[in-house]
C-alpha positions in Angstrom: 0.0 0.2 0.1 2.5 2.9 0.9 4.3 2.3 -2.5 1.0 3.6 -4.1 0.9 6.8 -2.1 3.2 8.6 -4.3 0.9 7.8 -7.2 -1.9 9.2 -5.0 -0.3 12.5 -4.2 1.0 13.2 -7.7 -2.6 12.9 -9.1 -3.8 15.3 -6.1 -0.8 17.7 -7.3 -2.3 17.5 -10.7 -5.5 18.1 -9.8 -5.0 20.9 -7.6 -2.5 22.5 -10.1 -5.5 22.5 -12.7 -7.7 24.2 -10.2 -5.2 26.8 -9.9 -4.8 27.3 -13.7 -8.5 28.5 -13.7 -8.9 30.0 -10.6 -10.2 33.9 -10.8 -7.3 34.9 -8.7 -5.0 34.8 -11.8 -7.2 37.6 -13.4 -5.1 40.0 -11.2 -2.4 39.8 -13.7 -4.6 41.0 -16.5 -7.2 43.0 -14.8 -10.8 42.6 -16.5 -11.2 46.1 -18.8 -13.9 47.4 -21.0 -13.9 49.7 -24.0 -16.6 52.6 -24.1 -16.9 54.6 -27.4 -18.8 58.0 -26.5 -19.7 60.1 -29.5 -20.9 63.7 -28.8 -22.1 67.1 -29.9 -23.2 70.3 -28.4 -24.3 73.5 -29.7 -26.0 72.1 -32.7 -28.2 75.1 -33.1 -29.6 74.3 -36.3 -29.4 77.1 -38.8 -29.6 77.5 -42.4 -26.1 75.5 -42.4 -27.8 72.3 -40.6 -29.7 71.8 -44.0 -26.5 70.1 -45.5 -24.4 69.5 -42.4 -27.3 67.3 -40.4 -27.2 64.5 -42.9 -23.6 64.4 -43.2 -23.5 64.5 -39.6 -25.9 61.6 -39.3 -23.8 59.8 -42.1 -20.5 60.1 -39.8 -22.2 59.1 -36.6 -24.1 55.8 -38.4 -20.5 54.8 -39.6 -18.7 55.6 -36.4 -21.0 53.9 -33.8 -21.2 50.7 -36.0 -17.4 49.8 -35.0 -18.2 49.7 -31.6 -20.9 47.7 -29.6 -20.5 49.6 -26.3 -21.4 53.1 -27.8 -23.4 56.1 -26.3 -24.5 59.1 -27.8 -24.6 62.4 -25.7 -25.4 65.9 -26.0 -23.9 69.0 -24.3 -26.9 71.5 -24.8 -28.1 74.1 -27.3 -29.9 71.7 -29.2 -31.8 74.3 -31.2 -31.7 77.7 -31.8 -34.3 80.2 -32.9 -34.1 81.2 -36.6 -35.4 80.1 -40.1 -34.7 76.2 -39.5 -36.3 76.5 -36.2 -39.3 78.3 -37.5 -39.7 76.6 -40.6 -40.9 73.3 -38.7 -44.4 75.1 -38.2 -45.1 74.8 -41.9 -48.3 72.3 -42.4 -45.9 70.7 -45.1 -43.6 69.3 -42.2 -46.6 67.3 -40.7 -45.9 64.3 -42.6 -42.3 64.4 -41.2 -42.7 65.4 -38.1 -45.9 63.9 -36.9 -47.5 67.5 -36.4 -46.1 70.5 -37.4 -44.3 72.8 -35.0 -41.4 75.1 -34.6 -38.2 73.6 -33.1 -39.7 70.1 -33.5 -37.4 69.4 -36.5 -34.4 69.6 -34.2 -35.6 67.4 -31.6 -36.7 64.8 -34.0 -33.4 64.6 -36.0 -31.7 63.7 -32.3 -34.1 61.2 -31.8 -33.2 59.8 -35.2 -29.7 59.8 -34.6 -29.7 57.8 -31.6 -28.9 60.4 -28.6 -29.4 58.9 -25.4 -29.3 61.9 -23.3 -28.6 65.6 -23.7 -27.5 68.3 -21.1 -29.9 71.7 -21.0 -28.2 74.6 -22.5 -29.0 78.3 -22.5 -30.7 78.2 -26.1 -33.3 75.8 -25.1 -35.1 78.5 -22.7 -34.8 81.5 -25.5 -38.2 81.1 -26.4 -39.5 80.3 -22.4 -40.2 77.2 -20.6 -43.5 76.9 -22.3 -42.0 76.4 -25.7 -39.2 74.2 -24.1 -41.9 71.7 -22.6 -43.7 71.3 -25.6 -40.7 70.4 -27.5 -39.5 67.8 -24.7 -43.2 66.1 -24.1 -45.3 63.8 -26.4 -48.3 66.2 -27.4 -50.2 63.1 -27.9 -51.3 63.9 -31.4 -48.3 62.8 -33.7 -45.6 64.6 -32.3 -43.3 62.2 -29.9 -40.9 64.7 -28.1 -37.5 64.0 -27.1 -37.2 60.2 -26.9 -34.5 60.7 -24.6 -34.2 62.8 -21.0 -32.8 66.5 -20.6 -30.5 66.7 -17.8 -29.3 69.3 -15.1 -27.9 69.0 -11.6 -28.1 72.8 -10.8 -31.2 73.8 -12.1 -34.6 73.5 -10.1 -37.7 73.2 -11.7 -39.9 73.0 -9.0 -41.7 76.4 -9.1 -42.2 76.4 -13.1 -45.5 75.2 -13.9 -44.4 74.3 -17.3 -41.4 72.3 -16.6 -42.1 71.0 -13.2 -44.4 68.2 -14.6 -41.6 66.9 -16.5 -39.1 66.3 -13.8 -38.0 63.0 -12.4 -35.9 61.3 -10.0 -32.0 60.9 -10.4 -30.2 58.1 -11.8 -32.9 56.5 -13.8 -32.0 54.4 -16.9 -32.4 56.8 -19.6 -34.2 54.5 -22.0 -37.0 54.5 -19.3 -37.5 58.2 -19.1 -38.1 59.8 -22.7 -39.7 63.1 -22.8 -38.3 64.0 -19.2 -35.9 66.0 -17.2 -33.6 65.0 -14.6 -30.2 65.5 -12.7 -28.8 62.2 -14.0 -29.4 59.2 -15.9 -27.4 56.0 -16.3 -27.1 54.2 -19.6 -26.4 50.4 -19.6 -24.0 49.3 -22.5 -24.4 46.0 -24.4 -21.6 44.4 -22.3 -23.4 45.3 -19.2 -21.8 48.1 -17.5 -23.5 50.9 -16.3 -22.4 54.8 -17.5 -23.9 57.5 -15.4 -24.5 60.6 -17.3 -24.8 64.0 -14.9 -26.0 67.3 -16.5 -25.2 70.9 -16.0 -26.1 74.2 -17.3 -24.3 77.7 -17.3 -25.0 79.3 -13.8 -25.5 82.5 -16.3 -28.6 81.4 -17.4 -30.9 84.1 -16.1 -28.6 86.8 -17.7 -28.5 85.0 -21.3 -31.7 83.6 -21.8 -35.3 83.2 -20.5 -35.6 80.4 -17.9 -38.9 81.7 -16.4 -39.8 80.3 -12.6 -36.6 77.9 -13.1 -34.0 78.7 -10.3 -30.4 78.6 -11.2 -27.6 77.6 -8.9 -25.0 78.6 -7.5 -26.5 82.1 -6.9 -23.1 83.4 -7.2 -22.7 82.7 -11.1 -18.6 82.8 -10.9 -18.3 80.3 -7.8 -17.1 77.2 -9.7 -16.3 75.3 -6.1 -20.0 76.2 -5.3 -21.0 74.7 -8.6 -18.6 71.7 -8.4 -20.1 71.2 -4.8 -23.7 70.7 -6.3 -22.6 68.7 -9.2 -20.9 66.4 -6.9 -24.0 65.3 -5.2 -25.4 64.0 -8.4 -22.0 62.3 -8.6 -22.1 60.9 -5.3 -25.5 59.5 -5.9 -24.8 57.7 -9.0 -21.4 56.1 -7.2 -23.5 55.1 -4.2 -25.8 52.9 -6.5 -22.8 51.4 -8.0 -21.8 53.1 -10.9 -18.2 53.2 -11.9 -17.9 55.5 -14.9 -19.5 58.9 -15.0 -19.8 61.3 -17.7 -20.4 65.0 -16.9 -22.4 66.5 -19.8 -22.0 70.4 -19.1 -23.0 73.3 -20.8 -20.9 75.9 -19.3 -20.2 78.3 -21.8 -16.3 78.5 -21.0 -13.9 75.7 -21.6 -11.8 77.2 -18.6 -14.9 76.1 -16.6 -14.4 72.6 -17.4 -10.9 72.5 -16.9 -11.4 73.6 -13.3 -14.1 71.2 -12.7 -11.9 68.6 -13.7 -9.7 68.9 -10.6 -12.7 69.5 -8.0 -14.7 66.6 -9.1 -14.1 63.3 -7.7 -15.6 60.5 -9.5 -16.1 61.9 -13.0 -14.2 60.4 -15.9 -15.3 62.1 -18.7 -16.5 66.2 -19.0 -18.0 67.0 -22.5 -17.5 70.7 -22.6 -20.4 72.2 -24.1 -21.1 76.1 -25.0 -17.6 77.0 -25.8 -17.6 75.6 -29.2 -13.6 74.5 -28.2 -12.5 72.7 -31.3 -10.3 69.7 -29.9 -8.3 67.6 -32.2 -5.4 65.3 -32.5 -2.7 65.6 -35.4 -4.6 62.7 -37.0 -7.6 64.7 -37.3 -8.5 66.1 -40.9 -10.6 69.3 -39.7 -12.7 71.3 -42.3 -11.6 74.1 -44.4 -10.2 77.2 -42.3 -10.8 75.4 -39.2 -7.8 75.1 -36.5 -7.8 73.1 -33.3 -7.9 75.1 -30.1 -6.0 72.2 -28.1 -5.6 68.5 -28.4 -8.2 65.9 -28.2 -8.9 64.8 -25.5 -7.3 67.2 -23.0 -6.2 64.9 -19.8 -6.6 66.4 -16.2 -6.3 64.6 -12.7 -9.6 64.8 -10.4 -9.9 65.3 -6.8 -9.7 61.7 -6.2 -6.3 61.3 -8.0 -7.5 59.8 -11.1 -7.4 60.3 -14.8 -10.3 62.8 -16.1 -10.4 63.3 -20.0 -12.0 66.8 -21.4 -13.7 66.7 -24.7 -15.1 69.3 -26.9 -15.8 70.1 -30.7 -17.2 72.8 -32.8 -21.0 73.0 -33.2 -23.4 73.6 -35.9 -23.4 69.7 -36.8 -19.9 70.3 -38.2 -18.0 68.0 -36.3 -18.7 64.4 -34.4 -16.6 63.9 -31.2 -15.4 60.4 -30.5 -13.4 59.3 -27.8 -12.7 55.4 -27.3 -11.1 54.6 -24.3 -10.7 51.3 -21.9 -11.6 51.2 -18.2 -10.1 49.1 -15.4 -12.4 46.7 -13.4 -13.1 49.5 -10.9 -14.4 52.0 -13.3 -11.0 54.0 -13.6 -10.2 55.6 -17.2 -6.9 54.5 -18.9 -5.0 57.4 -20.8 -2.6 55.0 -22.5 -5.6 53.3 -24.2 -6.4 56.4 -26.0 -5.5 55.7 -29.6 -5.5 59.0 -31.8 -6.3 57.0 -34.8 -9.8 56.3 -33.1 -10.2 59.3 -31.1 -10.7 63.1 -32.2 -12.8 65.1 -34.1 -14.5 63.8 -37.2 -15.5 66.4 -39.8 -18.7 66.0 -41.5 -18.1 67.8 -44.8 -18.4 65.4 -47.8 -14.6 64.4 -47.6 -15.4 63.6 -44.0 -18.3 61.4 -44.7 -16.1 59.4 -47.3 -13.4 59.0 -44.9 -15.7 57.7 -42.5 -17.2 54.7 -44.7 -19.8 56.9 -46.6 -22.7 55.4 -44.5 -26.3 56.3 -44.8 -27.7 59.0 -42.9 -30.8 58.2 -40.6 -33.7 58.2 -43.5 -35.9 61.0 -40.7 -33.2 63.2 -40.7 -32.9 63.2 -44.5 -36.4 63.8 -45.0 -36.5 66.3 -42.1 -33.7 68.5 -44.2 -35.3 68.2 -47.4 -38.7 69.5 -46.1 -37.3 72.0 -44.2 -35.2 73.1 -47.1 -38.2 73.4 -49.6 -40.1 75.7 -46.7 -36.7 77.9 -46.7 -36.2 78.4 -50.4 -40.2 79.0 -50.8 -40.5 81.5 -48.3 -37.5 82.9 -46.7 -36.4 84.0 -49.8 -39.6 86.3 -50.6 -39.3 89.4 -48.6 -42.0 92.5 -48.0 -39.8 94.9 -46.1 -36.6 95.4 -43.9 -36.2 96.3 -40.1 -33.2 97.2 -38.2 -34.9 96.5 -34.9 -37.1 93.5 -33.3 -40.6 94.3 -33.9 -42.3 93.4 -30.5 -45.4 90.9 -31.0 -45.2 88.6 -28.0 -48.3 88.0 -26.2 -47.1 89.5 -22.8 -45.9 92.7 -24.2 -48.6 93.4 -26.8 -51.8 92.8 -24.9 -50.3 94.9 -21.8 -48.3 97.7 -23.4 -47.4 99.9 -26.2 -45.0 97.9 -28.8 -43.5 98.9 -32.1 -44.9 96.2 -34.1 -48.5 97.5 -32.5 -47.8 101.2 -33.7 -46.4 99.9 -36.9 -49.6 97.9 -37.7 -52.0 100.7 -36.3 -50.1 103.3 -38.6 -50.7 101.0 -41.6 -54.2 100.4 -41.1 -54.7 104.2 -40.7 -52.5 104.6 -44.0 -54.8 102.4 -45.9 -57.9 104.0 -44.1 -57.1 107.5 -45.5 -56.8 106.1 -49.1 -60.3 105.4 -49.1 -61.6 108.3 -46.8 -59.0 111.2 -45.8 -61.0 112.0 -42.9 -60.2 109.1 -41.0 -58.3 110.4 -37.8 -57.1 107.3 -35.6 -56.4 103.6 -35.9 -57.2 101.3 -32.9 -55.8 98.0 -32.7 -57.0 94.7 -30.8 -53.5 93.6 -29.3 -54.8 90.0 -29.2 -54.8 90.2 -33.1 -50.8 90.5 -32.9 -50.0 86.7 -33.1 -46.2 86.9 -33.4 -43.1 88.9 -33.4 -40.9 90.0 -36.6 -37.2 89.1 -35.4 -35.5 86.2 -33.5 -34.8 86.1 -29.6 -31.2 84.9 -29.2 -30.5 84.4 -25.6 -31.6 87.5 -23.9 -31.2 89.4 -27.0 -34.2 90.4 -29.4 -32.6 90.9 -33.0 -34.2 91.8 -36.4 -34.5 88.7 -38.9 -31.3 87.2 -39.6 -29.5 86.8 -43.0 -30.2 83.8 -45.1 -27.4 83.6 -47.7 -29.4 80.5 -49.2 -31.9 82.5 -50.8 -30.1 85.9 -51.1 -31.9 87.3 -48.0 -30.1 90.3 -45.9 -30.2 90.8 -42.5 -33.3 92.6 -41.6 -35.2 91.8 -44.3 -38.7 90.5 -43.5 -39.8 87.4 -45.2 
């Protein structure tokens, strides 16, 4: 019997070594990591140039997202801006592609079609008031589906605003479960199973540059970046406490320097999308559109308050570039800077050459249909002019129904002139304020401007179409 013990011992050793080979402990030598592709944009601000840029943007976006399964698509605010493109959506001819016509609806539905998963609230979303913003986010129940993604902002309080308060939901919910809603943050689960947290932030200067209604904006000291960081940190900590390891800040803070400062003040934020600054970051492998120059490297790397790497990304607006960051994270959710390949990450131009370079993918059919329908309206209407003004002609309900306005005076004088051509003895023209239904001009932030130029149809600034 004793002579057989060595064989038994050897067999036991072989079995044990086999167990050691497959033991999870060996994974410590090669930590689990996963790859994330972030496609991002901000300040899209659909104008006349969007008629060409938006379909090409969609083409480049489609080509890039097909290359990596773990892809998220995030906006950093200013999804629209008042102007010809915005207004053309209200033409009845748009009902077929919008579900129901309405100004600004084309901008939102294009983001739906492109697959945007969340967006920060910028300043231009508030330019026409919170009623307009609410109507663009919500499903109207009559054919227009609204935003099929949540809008995010951690430093805005909507509780006193009757238009937006009903759309607010709790923080940290799965983004795809809260379309047509507003929240501080949301979670996006990628195909490999990782949860990506997204926190929104809006410029504290919002009351000075736009029309936020009864929305309260924090911090009250607009220049207090540490106070802003403390507010954002609360939302970050909520996500971290729920087990989210990778967190993105989609900020629309207007100045790139603020995002750089925040990177060092926040703990747990891995990527910051800088919105509102139009800073064009690019690396030396990126081909930029004619006339463009980079404002810095893509991405700019910093260190968080927790001594972990932070990547700051930004591109120019108006659908001119798709921002792309392909990066690895370790098993604890820490960004691995050396995994960033300049050939894969950077600013991808959306001109004709950019579309071809990306693979010449087809744009989303609805984006193509919407831009062609908008083009038809712009070509047919914005080039037919009836006069010119050097000032904004005030016709908003709150003004024309409560006080004298320049548009009220102008229309009264026009009626008086017409009446005197029939009877020279007419002495007065009295206008019903409720009969004036719209202004002539555009509201850009807190500024009221005359009608903008439209080179597409040869229309000069101030000409009234």
